[in-house]
Backbone as a printed PyTorch tensor [residue, N CA C, xyz], in Angstrom:
tensor([[[  0.8680,  -1.1700,   0.0710],
         [ -0.0230,   0.0090,   0.0500],
         [  0.9910,   1.1890,  -0.0140]],

        [[  0.5650,   2.2900,  -0.7790],
         [  1.2160,   3.3700,  -0.9120],
         [  0.9050,   4.2830,   0.1750]],

        [[  1.9140,   5.3260,   0.4900],
         [  1.5030,   6.2570,   1.5820],
         [  0.2770,   7.0860,   1.3980]],

        [[ -0.3220,   7.4630,   2.3850],
         [ -1.7490,   8.3580,   2.2820],
         [ -2.7820,   7.7750,   1.5020]],

        [[ -2.7780,   6.3500,   1.3360],
         [ -3.7880,   5.7920,   0.6210],
         [ -3.7140,   5.8780,  -0.8910]],

        [[ -2.6590,   6.2880,  -1.4370],
         [ -2.5580,   6.4520,  -2.9420],
         [ -2.3810,   4.9680,  -3.5070]],

        [[ -2.9860,   4.7380,  -4.6170],
         [ -2.7230,   3.5180,  -5.2050],
         [ -1.7790,   3.7790,  -6.4120]],

        [[ -0.7130,   3.0540,  -6.5170],
         [  0.1960,   3.2870,  -7.6650],
         [ -0.2040,   2.3970,  -8.8130]],

        [[ -1.4590,   1.6540,  -8.6650],
         [ -1.7800,   0.8420,  -9.8130],
         [ -2.5440,   1.6350, -10.8560]],

        [[ -3.1470,   2.6870, -10.6380],
         [ -3.9190,   3.4380, -11.4900],
         [ -3.1190,   4.2740, -12.3670]],

        [[ -3.0700,   3.9760, -13.7940],
         [ -2.0330,   4.7300, -14.5060],
         [ -2.6360,   6.2790, -14.8980]],

        [[ -3.8550,   6.4930, -14.7880],
         [ -4.3690,   7.8260, -14.9410],
         [ -3.9550,   8.8130, -14.0430]],

        [[ -3.7690,   8.3460, -12.7540],
         [ -3.5060,   9.1640, -11.5630],
         [ -2.2470,   9.7060, -11.6930]],

        [[ -1.9480,  11.0120, -11.4660],
         [ -0.5180,  11.4810, -11.6910],
         [ -0.1570,  11.8910, -10.2870]],

        [[  0.6920,  10.9880,  -9.5840],
         [  1.1060,  11.3080,  -8.2170],
         [  2.3730,  11.8800,  -8.5470]],

        [[  2.6220,  13.2470,  -8.0460],
         [  3.7610,  13.9350,  -8.2090],
         [  4.2630,  14.1000,  -6.7050]],

        [[  5.6070,  14.0230,  -6.6890],
         [  6.2750,  14.1800,  -5.3790],
         [  6.8930,  15.6430,  -5.1750]],

        [[  6.7520,  16.3830,  -6.3210],
         [  7.2900,  17.8020,  -6.3270],
         [  6.1070,  18.6460,  -6.0560]],

        [[  6.0820,  19.3250,  -4.8810],
         [  5.0110,  20.2680,  -4.5280],
         [  4.9370,  21.5150,  -5.4200]],

        [[  6.1620,  22.0130,  -6.0050],
         [  6.1350,  23.0220,  -6.9110],
         [  5.4270,  22.6930,  -8.1850]],

        [[  5.5660,  21.5570,  -8.7380],
         [  4.8940,  21.2670,  -9.9130],
         [  3.4350,  21.1780,  -9.6850]],

        [[  3.0140,  20.6900,  -8.5460],
         [  1.7530,  20.5150,  -8.2440],
         [  1.0670,  22.0190,  -8.0960]],

        [[  1.8880,  22.9300,  -7.4730],
         [  1.3570,  24.2370,  -7.3440],
         [  1.1360,  24.9410,  -8.7830]],

        [[  2.0600,  24.7130,  -9.6370],
         [  2.0530,  25.3710, -10.9310],
         [  0.9470,  24.7030, -11.7800]],

        [[  0.6940,  23.3890, -11.6460],
         [ -0.3970,  22.8410, -12.3850],
         [ -1.6980,  23.1850, -11.6660]],

        [[ -1.7970,  23.4250, -10.4870],
         [ -3.1140,  23.9300,  -9.6670],
         [ -3.2220,  25.3980, -10.3000]],

        [[ -2.2100,  26.1610, -10.3560],
         [ -2.2720,  27.5350, -10.7970],
         [ -2.6880,  27.5620, -12.2060]],

        [[ -2.1660,  26.7740, -13.0680],
         [ -2.6500,  26.7790, -14.4340],
         [ -4.0400,  26.4630, -14.6860]],

        [[ -4.5140,  25.4680, -13.8970],
         [ -5.8840,  25.0050, -13.9410],
         [ -6.9150,  26.1090, -13.4000]],

        [[ -6.4420,  26.6700, -12.4740],
         [ -7.3170,  27.7690, -11.8510],
         [ -7.4640,  28.9840, -12.8940]],

        [[ -6.2630,  29.4720, -13.5150],
         [ -6.2800,  30.5800, -14.4240],
         [ -7.2540,  30.0840, -15.6950]],

        [[ -6.9840,  28.8370, -16.0680],
         [ -7.8280,  28.4760, -17.2260],
         [ -9.4450,  28.5390, -16.8070]],

        [[ -9.6300,  27.9570, -15.5160],
         [-11.0770,  28.0440, -15.2020],
         [-11.5880,  29.3790, -15.0820]],

        [[-10.7720,  30.3250, -14.5650],
         [-11.2520,  31.8460, -14.2950],
         [-11.2080,  32.6490, -15.4470]],

        [[-10.6240,  32.2340, -16.5370],
         [-10.5060,  33.1320, -17.6930],
         [-11.3030,  32.5570, -18.9310]],

        [[-11.1330,  31.1460, -19.1240],
         [-11.6460,  30.7270, -20.3940],
         [-13.1450,  30.3790, -20.1250]],

        [[-13.6000,  30.0270, -19.0610],
         [-14.9710,  29.8210, -18.9340],
         [-15.9030,  30.9330, -18.9210]],

        [[-15.4570,  32.2580, -18.3620],
         [-16.1480,  33.4680, -18.4970],
         [-16.1790,  33.8810, -19.9320]],

        [[-14.9780,  33.6480, -20.5700],
         [-14.8640,  34.2090, -21.9680],
         [-15.7910,  33.4680, -22.9560]],

        [[-15.8140,  32.1330, -22.5970],
         [-16.8770,  31.3300, -23.5420],
         [-18.2050,  31.8870, -23.2530]],

        [[-18.6770,  31.9930, -22.0210],
         [-19.9790,  32.4550, -21.7620],
         [-20.2550,  33.8470, -22.2360]],

        [[-19.0620,  34.7660, -22.2950],
         [-19.2690,  35.9560, -22.7440],
         [-19.2920,  35.9810, -24.2770]],

        [[-18.7000,  35.0910, -24.9170],
         [-18.7970,  34.8930, -26.3840],
         [-20.1880,  34.5500, -26.6780]],

        [[-20.8060,  33.5750, -26.0480],
         [-22.1850,  33.2490, -26.3360],
         [-23.0930,  34.3680, -26.2020]],

        [[-22.9300,  35.2220, -25.0910],
         [-23.7430,  36.3690, -24.8310],
         [-23.6330,  37.3910, -26.0910]],

        [[-22.3570,  37.5700, -26.4340],
         [-22.2110,  38.5310, -27.6020],
         [-22.8860,  37.9840, -28.7880]],

        [[-22.7250,  36.6370, -29.0760],
         [-23.2410,  36.0790, -30.3440],
         [-24.6950,  36.2190, -30.3890]],

        [[-25.4350,  35.9880, -29.1960],
         [-26.8500,  36.1560, -29.2030],
         [-27.2680,  37.4750, -29.3280]],

        [[-26.5290,  38.4040, -28.7700],
         [-26.8140,  39.9310, -28.8240],
         [-26.6520,  40.4600, -30.2670]],

        [[-25.7490,  40.0760, -30.9950],
         [-25.3030,  40.5410, -32.3150],
         [-26.4090,  39.9020, -33.2180]],

        [[-26.6860,  38.6700, -33.0090],
         [-27.7370,  37.8780, -33.8880],
         [-29.1510,  38.7080, -33.7550]],

        [[-29.4870,  38.8850, -32.4240],
         [-30.7120,  39.5910, -32.1580],
         [-30.7270,  40.9200, -32.7700]],

        [[-29.6530,  41.7160, -32.6270],
         [-29.6290,  43.0630, -33.1510],
         [-29.7820,  43.1160, -34.6020]],

        [[-29.0890,  42.0360, -35.3050],
         [-29.2490,  42.1110, -36.7920],
         [-30.7650,  41.7650, -37.1590]],

        [[-31.3410,  40.7800, -36.3680],
         [-32.7190,  40.4350, -36.7600],
         [-33.6280,  41.6550, -36.4840]],

        [[-33.5570,  42.3860, -35.4000],
         [-34.2830,  43.5750, -35.2710],
         [-34.0670,  44.6230, -36.2380]],

        [[-32.8670,  44.9320, -36.7530],
         [-32.6490,  45.8660, -37.5690],
         [-33.1320,  45.5260, -38.9740]],

        [[-33.2380,  44.2660, -39.3650],
         [-33.6820,  43.8750, -40.6230],
         [-35.3050,  43.8730, -40.5260]],

        [[-35.8610,  43.4440, -39.4350],
         [-37.2060,  43.5540, -39.3190],
         [-37.7380,  44.9400, -39.2640]],

        [[-37.0320,  45.8600, -38.5960],
         [-37.5250,  47.2790, -38.6040],
         [-37.3430,  47.9260, -40.0080]],

        [[-36.1480,  47.5630, -40.7310],
         [-36.0330,  48.1540, -42.0460],
         [-37.1080,  47.6660, -42.9860]],

        [[-37.5850,  46.3460, -42.9250],
         [-38.6550,  45.8770, -43.8370],
         [-39.8480,  46.5130, -43.3620]],

        [[-40.1160,  46.7750, -42.0920],
         [-41.3900,  47.3920, -41.6270],
         [-41.4770,  48.8590, -42.2620]],

        [[-40.2980,  49.4890, -42.2260],
         [-40.1590,  50.9570, -42.7150],
         [-40.4770,  50.8940, -44.3140]],

        [[-39.9410,  49.9580, -44.9810],
         [-40.0230,  49.8330, -46.4260],
         [-41.4600,  49.4160, -46.6850]],

        [[-42.0100,  48.6180, -45.9150],
         [-43.6170,  48.3400, -46.2230],
         [-44.3440,  49.6470, -45.9650]],

        [[-44.0890,  50.3190, -44.9210],
         [-44.8170,  51.6030, -44.7250],
         [-44.6720,  52.5290, -45.7810]],

        [[-43.4290,  52.6280, -46.3070],
         [-43.2350,  53.4380, -47.4760],
         [-44.0430,  53.0390, -48.5870]],

        [[-43.9500,  51.6870, -49.0450],
         [-44.7100,  51.2930, -50.2070],
         [-46.3530,  51.4440, -49.9970]],

        [[-46.6580,  51.1490, -48.6820],
         [-48.0960,  51.4000, -48.4350],
         [-48.4820,  52.8690, -48.5620]],

        [[-47.8910,  53.7220, -48.2090],
         [-48.0100,  55.1920, -48.3810],
         [-48.1000,  55.5670, -49.8260]],

        [[-47.1320,  54.8890, -50.6840],
         [-47.0840,  55.3090, -51.9810],
         [-48.1260,  54.7820, -52.9800]],

        [[-48.4450,  53.4310, -52.6360],
         [-49.4950,  52.8650, -53.3890],
         [-51.1060,  52.8300, -52.8610]],

        [[-51.2220,  52.9620, -51.5540],
         [-52.5430,  52.9580, -51.0110],
         [-53.1440,  54.3610, -50.8590]],

        [[-52.3750,  55.3520, -50.8550],
         [-53.0610,  56.6140, -50.7720],
         [-52.9370,  57.4290, -52.0150]],

        [[-54.1000,  58.0890, -52.1950],
         [-53.9540,  58.9590, -53.4300],
         [-53.5320,  60.3120, -53.1510]],

        [[-53.3410,  60.5410, -51.9090],
         [-52.9290,  62.0660, -51.5510],
         [-51.5380,  62.3940, -51.9340]],

        [[-50.5750,  61.3980, -52.0490],
         [-49.2330,  61.7750, -52.2230],
         [-48.8160,  61.3270, -53.7360]],

        [[-49.4830,  62.0680, -54.6050],
         [-49.2650,  61.8880, -56.0080],
         [-48.7980,  63.2210, -56.6440]],

        [[-48.1220,  63.1250, -57.7000],
         [-47.6620,  64.4770, -58.4180],
         [-46.5420,  64.9580, -57.7080]],

        [[-46.7180,  66.4200, -57.3190],
         [-45.8170,  67.1560, -56.5660],
         [-45.5210,  66.8020, -55.1900]],

        [[-46.4020,  65.9610, -54.5920],
         [-46.2540,  65.3770, -53.2210],
         [-45.6200,  64.0860, -53.1700]],

        [[-44.9980,  63.6910, -54.1520],
         [-44.5530,  62.3310, -54.1270],
         [-43.3650,  62.1010, -53.2470]],

        [[-42.7440,  63.1960, -52.6020],
         [-41.6540,  63.1280, -51.8390],
         [-42.1310,  62.9780, -50.2340]],

        [[-43.3920,  63.2280, -50.0050],
         [-43.8490,  63.1720, -48.6730],
         [-43.7390,  61.8320, -48.0180]],

        [[-44.1990,  60.7610, -48.6580],
         [-43.9290,  59.3990, -47.9780],
         [-42.5170,  59.1630, -47.5580]],

        [[-41.4930,  59.6180, -48.3100],
         [-40.1930,  59.3050, -48.0380],
         [-39.7910,  60.2610, -46.6820]],

        [[-40.3200,  61.4940, -46.6000],
         [-40.1350,  62.1880, -45.4400],
         [-40.8620,  61.5880, -44.1430]],

        [[-42.1160,  61.1180, -44.4030],
         [-42.7610,  60.3440, -43.2230],
         [-41.9580,  59.2360, -42.8310]],

        [[-41.4380,  58.3850, -43.6490],
         [-40.6300,  57.2450, -43.2320],
         [-39.4260,  57.5360, -42.6770]],

        [[-38.6900,  58.6570, -43.2440],
         [-37.4520,  59.0880, -42.4920],
         [-37.7460,  59.5750, -41.1870]],

        [[-38.8580,  60.2850, -40.9420],
         [-39.1790,  60.6590, -39.5310],
         [-39.3690,  59.6060, -38.6390]],

        [[-40.1480,  58.4260, -39.1820],
         [-40.4310,  57.2690, -38.4030],
         [-39.0980,  56.5550, -38.0560]],

        [[-38.1500,  56.5280, -39.0490],
         [-36.9470,  55.8360, -38.7710],
         [-36.0630,  56.5520, -37.7800]],

        [[-36.1360,  58.0770, -37.7270],
         [-35.5390,  58.7920, -36.7220],
         [-36.1670,  58.6080, -35.3190]],

        [[-37.4910,  58.3980, -35.3760],
         [-37.9850,  58.2000, -34.1690],
         [-37.6690,  56.7730, -33.4500]],

        [[-37.5350,  55.8180, -34.2690],
         [-37.0980,  54.5680, -33.8820],
         [-35.6510,  54.6660, -33.1730]],

        [[-34.7880,  55.3700, -33.9960],
         [-33.4810,  55.4820, -33.6260],
         [-33.4260,  56.2710, -32.2530]],

        [[-34.2160,  57.3140, -32.2240],
         [-34.1670,  58.1400, -31.0090],
         [-34.7120,  57.2860, -29.7450]],

        [[-35.7030,  56.4870, -29.9690],
         [-36.3140,  55.6860, -28.9080],
         [-35.2680,  54.5770, -28.4680]],

        [[-34.4880,  53.9800, -29.5180],
         [-33.5430,  53.0810, -29.2170],
         [-32.3750,  53.7230, -28.3260]],

        [[-31.9150,  54.8860, -28.7800],
         [-30.8370,  55.5980, -28.0810],
         [-31.1910,  55.9340, -26.6320]],

        [[-32.4650,  56.4360, -26.5580],
         [-32.9910,  56.7050, -25.2010],
         [-33.0510,  55.4230, -24.2080]],

        [[-33.3810,  54.4400, -24.8850],
         [-33.6290,  53.1920, -24.1260],
         [-32.1880,  52.6860, -23.6240]],

        [[-31.1690,  52.6940, -24.6210],
         [-29.8850,  52.3680, -24.1830],
         [-29.4000,  53.3240, -23.1890]],

        [[-29.5990,  54.5540, -23.2740],
         [-28.8910,  55.4460, -22.2250],
         [-29.5820,  55.3100, -20.8860]],

        [[-30.8530,  55.2080, -20.8520],
         [-31.6610,  55.1320, -19.6000],
         [-32.1800,  53.7860, -19.2260]],

        [[-31.5720,  52.8120, -19.7330],
         [-31.9730,  51.5230, -19.5840],
         [-31.3480,  50.8510, -18.3520]],

        [[-31.1770,  49.5600, -18.3200],
         [-30.7810,  48.8410, -17.0590],
         [-29.3140,  49.0460, -16.8600]],

        [[-28.5620,  49.4460, -17.8740],
         [-27.0550,  49.7670, -17.7220],
         [-26.9570,  50.8950, -16.8880]],

        [[-27.8120,  51.8800, -17.1460],
         [-27.6800,  53.2480, -16.3330],
         [-27.9130,  53.0040, -14.8510]],

        [[-28.7070,  52.0870, -14.4960],
         [-29.0140,  51.7170, -13.0530],
         [-27.6940,  51.1880, -12.4390]],

        [[-26.7920,  50.6160, -13.1760],
         [-25.6460,  50.0040, -12.4110],
         [-24.5360,  50.8670, -12.2900]],

        [[-24.6450,  52.1170, -13.0850],
         [-23.5900,  53.1580, -12.8390],
         [-23.9040,  54.0180, -11.7430]],

        [[-23.0280,  54.2560, -10.8280],
         [-23.3660,  55.0560,  -9.5690],
         [-23.5180,  56.4790,  -9.9790]],

        [[-24.4080,  57.2010,  -9.3400],
         [-24.6820,  58.6010,  -9.7330],
         [-23.5900,  59.3510,  -9.1190]],

        [[-23.2500,  60.3810,  -9.9900],
         [-22.0970,  61.3220,  -9.6830],
         [-22.5660,  62.1380,  -8.5410]],

        [[-21.5770,  62.5300,  -7.6520],
         [-21.8250,  63.2390,  -6.5360],
         [-21.3620,  64.7400,  -6.8560]],

        [[-22.3540,  65.7050,  -6.5950],
         [-22.0190,  67.1860,  -6.8330],
         [-20.8840,  67.5830,  -6.2240]],

        [[-20.1690,  68.5530,  -6.7580],
         [-18.9210,  69.0750,  -6.0580],
         [-19.4920,  70.1900,  -5.0580]],

        [[-19.6820,  69.7740,  -3.8460],
         [-20.0680,  70.7760,  -2.8430],
         [-18.9850,  71.2370,  -2.0200]]])
């Protein structure tokens, strides 16, 4: 029987007599655990965020295009000299969507995590 209950018959068990080598391997395993695992989950988070952002951008773009085509074809008001008005309406709608998105980004959940600045009294 080996000291401290270690079995020398198991070839997968790496019994090292050098405590420095054990400390280095423990440190390497710890660094891998604390850096690679969070980076993998962060990568997954970023992948889903980018995919969702692209899907929303394409969807909003198609909705704006559908609104433009509906204004051009379904209304008789914007004919002749007023044919530019549907473009102006859709551009205004696009700017509204952009403004609402920017406002939500600035005042959303991320703003609550940032501590408020103290006034210089």
